[in-house]
N, C-alpha and C positions, 0 to 999 in steps of 0.2 A: 656528467657524461651524457652526450647526446644520444638520442635514439638512433639506432642503426637500421631501422626497418627499410626495406626496399619500397620504392614507389608503388602504390597500389596494393601492397601486401603488408598487413599489420605485423608488428613485432610481437614476440611473446610477452614483452613487458607491457605493451599497449593493451593486449588482450587481458593480461593479469590485472591491469589498472581498471579496465572497464568492468570486468566480472567481479573484481574485489569491491568496486564501488556498489555493486548490487547488494553484497552482504552488509556493508556499512550503512547504506541507505535503508535497508530493511530494519536494522537495529535502531537507527535514528527515528524512523517513522513510528515505531511502536513504543518508543521510550515514553511518550506522553500517556497513551492509554494504559500501558503497563504499570505506570505509576498512579493510575486512577484512584486506588485506595489511599495513597498518600495525599493526593489533592483533596479528596473528600473527607479525610480524617480530621476531626475537631482538634486533635493534638498537633496537626501540621498546618495545612492551608485552610481547612474548614470550608471548602466550596460546597454549595448546594448542587443538586443534579443539573439544574438549569445553567448555573455558572460553569460547571464542568463541561457541559455540552457546548456552551458558547465559546469555550477555549478554541474549538476547532473551526469556528467560522472564518477567522482570518487565515488559517491554514488552508482551508478549502478555496477561499477567494484567490489567494496568492498562487496556489497550485494551478488553478484554472488559468489565470492570467499568464503566468510564466510558461506553462506548457503550450499555450497558444502562440506566445511570442518566441519561444525557443527556436523553432525551425527557421524563422526569419533571421534571428540573430546568428544562427549557425551558418546560414547561407552567406551572410555578409562578413562575419568575424571568424567563422570556423566552429566545428563541433567541439574542439578542444576548449575554446573560450567558454562555451556553455557548460561543459563538463566541470571545468575548474571553478566557475562561478557557483555551481551547485554544491561542490565540496566546501567552498568558503562559507556559503549560507548555512550549511550543516554545522560547521564549526561555530559560527556566531550564534545559532539557535541554542546549541548546547551550553555555550558560555553564559547566555542569558538565563537559561534554566538553572545552572549552577548558582548564579548570582541571586536568583529569586529566593533561595533558602535563607539568605541572610536578612531578608525583609519580612519574615513571617510575623514579626511583631506588629507590622503595619500591613494588614491583609489586603487593603486596597492597592498599595504600592506593589506588593508581591504579585497580586493578580494582574496588574498592568504589565509587569515584567514577563509573566507567563504568557500573556496575550502576544507580546512582542516576540517571545521565543517561538510560539506556534506560527506566527507570521513568517519568520525566516525559515521555519521547517517547511511551510507550504512552498516558499520560493525554492528551497533546496529540492524538494520532491518534484515540483513541476519542471525544473531545469534538468535534473539528473536522470530521472526515470525514462522520459522519452528519448533523450540522446543516447543512453546506454542501450536501449532497445534497438534504436536505429543503427548504432555502431555494431551491435552483435549480429544483426541481420546482414550488414554490409561486410563484416569480417568473414562470414561463412554463407555466402549467397546460395550455394548448392544445398545446404542443409539449414536454411533459415528457421524453419519450424522447430527443429531440435535445438538450435542455438538459443532461440528465444525461450524455450522451455527450460534450458539449462541456466540461462541468466536469471529467469524468474524463480527457479529453484533456489538459487543462491540468495536472491532477495528474500524469498520465503524463509530460508535458513536464518537470516538476520532477524526477521520478525518473530521467529520461534525462540531465538536466543534472548531477546529483550526481556520478556516476562520471567524467564528462568533466572536471568541475572538479577532482576529486581527482587525476586524471592530470596535469593542468596544474600544480596546486599542488605535487604531489610532485616533479615535474620542476624546479620553481623552488626547492624546498627548504623549503617551509612548508605542509605538508598541512593544518595547523590553520586556514588561511585559509577553508576551507569552512564549518566551524561558525561562524566569525566572520561570514561572509556571511549564513548562515541566521539568526543572531541579529539582524543588522541588518535583514533583511527582516521578521522577526517583530515587532521593535520598531516599525518603520515602519508596518506594517499595523495594529498595536495602536493607535498614536497616530491614524492616519488614520480608524480605525473608531469611535473613542470618540464622536464627535458624531452618528453615523449612526443611522438607524432601520432596523435589520435584523430582519426578522420572517419566520417560516415560515408565516404566515397565522394565522387566529384559533385560539387554543388550544382543543383539544377533549379531553374526558375520555373515554378509550377504555373500553369495557365489558370488565371482566376476568372477569365471572361466567360467560360462555360459554366461556372458555378460548381457546386459540390456534386459528386456523382449521385445518381438516383438511389444507390444502395446506402448512402451515408446515414439517412434518418434511422434505419434499422440498426446499424452499428452503434450510432450515438445513443439510441434508447437502450440498447443492450448494455452498453458501458455504464450508463446512469443506473439502471436497475441492478446490475452487478455491484456497483459501488454501495448501494443501499444494503444489499444482502451481506456483503463482506463486512461492512462497518457495523451492522447490528451485532455481529459476532465479535469482530476485532476490538470494538470500543466498549461494548456493553456486557460482554461475557463475564468479566470479573465482577462488575457491579451487580449483575443478576445473581451470581453465585453467592456473593457476600451479603448484599443488602436485602434482596428479596427472598433468597432461599436460606439465609442464615448459616452459610458454610464459613469455614475458617479462612483467613487471608491466604494461607498457604494453598488451600484447595482452590481458591479463586484465581491465584496466579497460575496454578497448574492447569486450570481450564483454558486459560489464554495460551499457555505454552503448548498444550495439546492441540488446540485449534490451529495455531500457526505451524506446529510441527507436522500436522496432517496436510496442511497446505503444501509444505515442502515435500513431504513424502509422496503425496499424490503427483506432484510435478515430476519427481524422479521416476515414479512408476509409469506414468503415461508417456514420458520421453523414451522409456526403455521398451515399451510394448507397441510403439506406433507402427511397426512393420506388420503386426498381426491384428491390431485394433486401430482402425483409421481415426485420424483426428476429428473428422466430421461426426463420427459416431460418439466419440468421447464428449464432444462439445454438446451433443444433444442430451446425453445422459446426465451430465453433471448438474444442470439446474434441477432435475428431478431429485437428486440426492440432497441439494440445498433445501428444496421444498419439504422433503421428509424430515429434515432436522428441525425446521420451523414448526412442523406439526407436532413433533415430540416435546418441544420446549415447554408448553403449558402443562404438560403432564408430569414435569419433574417434581419429585418430593423434596420437602424442606429438610435441611440438615442431613442430607444423604448425598455426598458428593459424587459417587460413582456413576449414577445415571446421568448427571449433568456433564461429567467428563466424557461419557460415551456420546452424548448428543452433540457436544462441540467438536468431538473427533469426526463425527459424521459430517458436520457443517464444514470443517476444514477440508475433508476429502472432496466435497462438492465444489468448494471454491477454488480448488488447487490450480487447475489448468485453464480456467475460464478466461482470465484476462490475457495471458500470453497468446492463447489461441485466437481470441478476438482480434488482437493486434495483428497477428500473422494473417488471418483471413482477410482483415481489412486492407492490409498492404497488397495482397494478391488480387482481391476483387475490385480495388479502387486504385489502379496503377497511376491514374492522373494526379493523385495526391499522396502517392506512396511515401514520400519523404516527410510529409506532415501528418500522416495517418496516426502514428503513435502519439504525437502531441495532442491532436484533436480528441482522440479516444480517451487519453488520460485526463483531459479537461472534463469530459462528461462523466468519467469515473469519479473524479473529484467532486463534481456537482452532486452525485449520489452520496458520496462520502459526507459532504456538508449537510445534506438533508437528514441523513440518519444520525450523524454525530450531534447535531443541534436539536433535531425535531423531537427526540425522546422527552426532554425536559418539559417543553410546553404541552405535549400530549399527556404527560403525567399530571401536571398542575391544572391545566385548563379543561381537559377532557376527562379527568379523573380515571385514567387508565393505568393499570399496573404495568410494570415492566414485562411481566409474563404475558399480558394481553397484547402488548406492543410487539413482542416477539412473534406471537401467533398471527397478528395482522401482517407481519412481514412475509407470510406465505403468499400474499397477493402479488408483490413484486417478483417473487420466485416463479409464480405461475406465468406471469407475463414474459419473464426471461426465458422460460421453457419454450413458449410459442415462438419468440424471436430467434432462438437457437435453431429451430427447425427451418424457419424462413431463410436465415442467413446461409445455412449449409445445403439447401435443396439443390443448388446448382454448383456446389463446390467440387 
């Protein structure tokens, strides 16, 4: 059945598809870090810390490339083409992850398949996330800030669900049910979206002769630094809790669930109080909360999960609204590249993601730093992010 939306006005089905993709993409993105204990377990894939971190290099590279190319593809082929391609890449990524479990007897072959799976995950993320952010803002132009917070709240809900699902499925003896679930969600959304009219508004050719706006370096640096801060928690929280602090796998999964749960809860909170607590003030305070969480991490006691859970809850609150607000401010302050702003900022966010995802392993092995010390050192990017947050919002 064809979509019956009027020209220029999105249908409820199109809105549901875009916002539903936020949930699915959130679950898909965290599937790999949520299964970190499986990947590093000698009984399963047996990856070292460095091998685990290297898994995310192709993901970051493809996310950067696809998020940069996405706006160009959308202008020529339409936002819907980019959207559907992202869902298809999600489906393929999960299929490869599911297939890798049958190669555990040949760990090199299994690792190669995992690398290919994260490659397609990067492609999926880089195509899907910028286009759904742009579509959400276009669907609700008068309340774009709130629409972006709502969309990223749903994305955060997906990221919170992934480790919870892993904990349940591991307890039941079949961790691979999570990628099966994500594959089913992606396939369902793909079929549901095929007849819909999904658009990010009238395509515009942005002028490249004048170059990037003067404000862009500050936004790009903030996105990169935020990517580092978020990824230190999102990719390494469960490893810190289990390997360094000696907590149980259940407590380690719970730490990741609480982190992403607070990311989601924080977005809901700040979207509901924006009338009384302006976005620029929220944007300035949140990096300080992230900084506080990194200062607490080195003080966490071993084999005592509650302090760790509290620290990662604080980190999740600090990370909650940073990225959606950064994209929203970027679109408003850089109107010359408004259509490409989300993709460009996601690219720099993914660069920070890649640095934090891979950098921990070499720092541990070559610099002889413990994961505790690396978390403490992450206070430096948080300090720089705090300074940039004040610079970005001084004229907002």
